[in-house]
C-alpha positions in Angstrom: 88.1 95.0 95.6 86.0 92.8 98.0 83.9 90.4 96.0 82.0 88.8 98.8 81.6 86.9 102.2 80.4 83.5 102.7 79.8 81.3 105.7 81.1 77.7 105.8 80.0 76.1 109.2 81.6 78.1 111.7 84.0 79.6 109.1 84.0 83.1 107.4 85.3 82.8 103.9 86.2 86.3 102.3 86.8 86.7 98.5 88.5 89.7 97.1 90.9 90.8 94.4 94.0 92.9 95.3 97.3 93.7 93.7 99.9 91.3 94.6 102.1 93.9 95.9 99.6 94.4 98.5 99.9 90.6 99.6 103.4 90.8 101.0 103.3 90.2 104.6 99.5 89.6 104.6 99.5 85.9 105.6 101.8 86.6 108.7 99.5 89.5 109.7 96.5 87.3 109.3 97.9 84.4 111.3 99.0 86.8 113.9 95.5 88.4 114.1 93.8 85.0 114.4 96.1 83.3 116.8 97.5 81.2 114.1 93.9 79.7 113.1 93.2 81.5 109.8 94.4 80.3 106.6 94.6 82.0 103.1 95.0 81.2 99.4 96.0 83.2 96.3 95.2 82.7 92.8 96.2 84.4 89.7 93.1 86.6 88.2 94.5 89.0 85.6 97.1 91.3 84.6 96.6 95.3 84.8 98.9 98.0 83.4 101.1 99.4 86.0 100.2 102.8 87.3 102.4 105.6 85.7 104.2 106.6 88.6 105.3 102.6 89.2 106.3 102.3 85.4 108.3 105.4 85.4 110.2 104.4 88.6 110.8 100.9 86.9 112.0 102.2 83.5 114.4 104.9 85.3 116.1 102.1 87.3 116.5 100.0 84.3 117.7 102.7 82.0 121.1 102.0 80.8 121.2 98.5 82.2 120.1 96.8 78.8 122.5 97.0 75.8 121.3 97.2 72.3 122.7 94.2 70.0 123.8 96.7 67.4 
């Protein structure tokens, strides 16, 4: 979710909140698109529940891998 854009001198600063899973590969793409001039920073914001389809997939992969202490 785009939160805003600011100008700092001749720079453009973009603030947005995105899932961490969407950030993999972002820095490489950003640096490629900007000919190596752009930089980025990330900061933790909050936790959200995983979507049902993702949660079910994770649980299915881990089913049977965890042993009860009984």
